[in-house]
MIBA-385037 format. One line per 8 residues: number of its first residue (from 1); for each residue x, y, z of C-alpha. Coordinates in nm, 3 decimals. Example, Ala and Ser with C-alpha at 12.3 -4.5 7.8 and 13.67 -1.06 7.14 Angstrom:
1	1.230,-0.450,0.780 | 1.367,-0.106,0.714;
END
This chain:
1	7.727,15.108,12.012 | 7.465,15.077,12.284 | 7.273,14.817,12.083 | 7.594,14.625,12.016 | 7.680,14.628,12.387 | 7.340,14.487,12.480 | 7.372,14.219,12.211 | 7.708,14.106,12.345;
9	7.571,14.108,12.699 | 7.289,13.864,12.618 | 7.470,13.668,12.346 | 7.564,13.383,12.578 | 7.204,13.333,12.694 | 7.057,13.368,12.346 | 7.283,13.105,12.191 | 7.245,12.846,12.470;
17	6.925,12.678,12.336 | 7.093,12.622,11.998 | 7.391,12.428,12.136 | 7.433,12.056,12.081 | 7.352,11.800,12.349 | 7.719,11.758,12.442 | 7.773,12.134,12.453 | 7.471,12.182,12.680;
25	7.602,11.909,12.909 | 7.929,12.099,12.941 | 7.742,12.425,12.987 | 7.548,12.281,13.283 | 7.876,12.221,13.468 | 8.004,12.576,13.425 | 7.963,12.851,13.681 | 7.747,13.156,13.619;
33	8.055,13.374,13.595 | 8.159,13.173,13.290 | 7.817,13.135,13.127 | 7.738,13.507,13.153 | 8.025,13.598,12.921 | 8.005,13.466,12.566 | 8.379,13.450,12.489 | 8.456,13.280,12.821;
41	8.172,13.033,12.772 | 8.281,12.959,12.416 | 8.640,12.894,12.520 | 8.529,12.664,12.804 | 8.299,12.459,12.581 | 8.556,12.425,12.303 | 8.820,12.323,12.554 | 8.598,12.044,12.690;
49	8.489,11.925,12.346 | 8.826,11.969,12.181 | 8.914,11.697,11.931 | 9.262,11.564,11.872 | 9.482,11.706,11.598 | 9.459,11.384,11.398 | 9.079,11.405,11.395 | 9.087,11.762,11.265;
57	9.326,11.684,10.979 | 9.139,11.364,10.894 | 8.810,11.553,10.875 | 8.978,11.819,10.660 | 9.114,11.558,10.418 | 8.787,11.362,10.397 | 8.548,11.658,10.392 | 8.315,11.649,10.092;
65	8.068,11.902,9.958 | 7.701,11.823,10.014 | 7.465,11.836,9.718 | 7.264,12.125,9.863 | 7.573,12.313,9.987 | 7.723,12.613,9.813 | 8.094,12.631,9.743 | 8.113,12.935,9.969;
73	7.982,12.730,10.260 | 8.208,12.437,10.164 | 8.514,12.663,10.161 | 8.414,12.807,10.498 | 8.386,12.457,10.642 | 8.731,12.365,10.512 | 8.876,12.688,10.652 | 8.726,12.616,10.995;
81	8.865,12.262,11.006 | 9.208,12.380,10.895 | 9.211,12.660,11.153 | 9.117,12.414,11.427 | 9.399,12.184,11.317 | 9.661,12.459,11.309 | 9.540,12.589,11.643 | 9.562,12.243,11.798;
89	9.920,12.217,11.665 | 10.007,12.567,11.785 | 10.125,12.661,11.435 | 10.057,13.034,11.414 | 10.355,13.138,11.199 | 10.443,13.065,10.837 | 10.764,12.880,10.928 | 10.569,12.667,11.175;
97	10.314,12.586,10.905 | 10.589,12.476,10.665 | 10.749,12.258,10.932 | 10.413,12.105,11.020 | 10.335,12.017,10.658 | 10.678,11.856,10.614 | 10.648,11.662,10.940 | 10.302,11.533,10.850;
105	10.433,11.419,10.512 | 10.727,11.238,10.674 | 10.497,11.062,10.921 | 10.279,10.936,10.637 | 10.583,10.749,10.500 | 10.684,10.579,10.827 | 10.626,10.217,10.915 | 10.366,10.131,11.175;
113	10.623,10.057,11.445 | 10.822,10.373,11.381 | 10.507,10.587,11.373 | 10.392,10.450,11.709 | 10.731,10.536,11.855 | 10.718,10.893,11.721 | 10.364,10.944,11.850 | 10.467,10.819,12.194;
121	10.753,11.070,12.199 | 10.522,11.353,12.094 | 10.260,11.261,12.356 | 10.516,11.323,12.629 | 10.595,11.675,12.511 | 10.471,11.977,12.700 | 10.342,12.275,12.507 | 10.363,12.209,12.135;
129	10.253,11.850,12.076 | 10.464,11.768,11.770 | 10.832,11.736,11.692 | 10.991,11.991,11.459 | 11.161,11.865,11.144 | 11.511,11.838,11.289 | 11.398,11.646,11.599 | 11.160,11.426,11.401;
137	11.415,11.317,11.142 | 11.677,11.255,11.411 | 11.433,11.039,11.612 | 11.333,10.841,11.302 | 11.695,10.776,11.202 | 11.778,10.659,11.554 | 11.478,10.426,11.557 | 11.570,10.276,11.219;
145	11.933,10.226,11.326 | 11.843,10.073,11.662 | 11.549,9.857,11.559 | 11.660,9.762,11.207 | 11.339,9.895,11.062 | 11.469,9.836,10.711 | 11.289,9.553,10.536 | 11.578,9.309,10.471;
153	11.954,9.292,10.543 | 12.170,9.372,10.244 | 12.487,9.184,10.340 | 12.553,8.829,10.455 | 12.811,8.671,10.681 | 13.065,8.420,10.551 | 12.897,8.081,10.520 | 12.546,8.222,10.558;
161	12.306,8.095,10.298 | 12.122,8.384,10.139 | 11.748,8.354,10.100 | 11.569,8.419,9.777 | 11.703,8.395,9.419 | 12.079,8.379,9.372 | 12.274,8.510,9.078 | 12.597,8.400,8.913;
169	12.896,8.625,8.964 | 13.013,8.621,8.604 | 12.695,8.694,8.413 | 12.458,8.821,8.679 | 12.192,8.580,8.554 | 11.980,8.351,8.770 | 12.103,7.988,8.767 | 11.883,7.727,8.606;
177	11.671,7.503,8.834 | 11.861,7.209,8.978 | 12.205,7.362,8.927 | 12.401,7.547,9.196 | 12.607,7.856,9.143 | 12.944,7.773,8.986 | 12.842,7.434,8.845 | 12.978,7.399,8.485;
185	12.729,7.395,8.203 | 12.745,7.093,7.971 | 12.826,7.169,7.609 | 12.531,7.156,7.377 | 12.524,6.865,7.124 | 12.434,6.968,6.769 | 12.095,6.835,6.670 | 12.093,6.624,6.353;
193	11.930,6.762,6.045 | 11.707,6.560,5.824 | 12.009,6.454,5.619 | 12.101,6.195,5.883 | 12.447,6.321,5.985 | 12.485,6.548,6.286 | 12.560,6.900,6.178 | 12.529,6.821,5.803;
201	12.228,6.986,5.639 | 12.025,6.794,5.381 | 12.071,6.918,5.027 | 11.753,6.958,4.829 | 11.393,6.922,4.940 | 11.180,7.161,5.133 | 11.397,7.139,5.446 | 11.722,7.236,5.280;
209	11.905,7.538,5.406 | 12.151,7.548,5.112 | 12.048,7.656,4.763;
END
């Protein structure tokens, strides 16, 4: 216990030379009361160097195993990134984790304009920096209804010419080029057979259809 107490006492000073350049720059700005205690120093440095939630989840999704890295170390790296992400989202309960996963999945399906709107709403929140499922879906539906975020209108006004291919009302087929919807189709004229008379097949020979 005495050895452990001495280790904790000097832990902050021992680890200082092994910090990154950015971490040492933050450390130089801290008071001695903060730098003398390891946990306080750690919290202060992480707070100053804290990345955004999107960076944490992006690094988690794109993290790859190095050739000289063991799977134990790779799993530990993934766990650290995931913990940082959940901590940045303040998701410390199972229900919060489920909501966060659903919200992230919904955001991945939004249009660019709608996503920018949702992110602007979340940036103005105090405390938890993301909308729960009920608030997120309500905000998205309101944006779509107000801004007509759907790709194309599905109804037309009377007299409005629809754009794109048109279809006949009776058959549902696309009209032939050069003919408008509703224009009558001319009756087909029977093509003459080799016998000379229209519609009368030639008897005998290789072209005959009657035997």
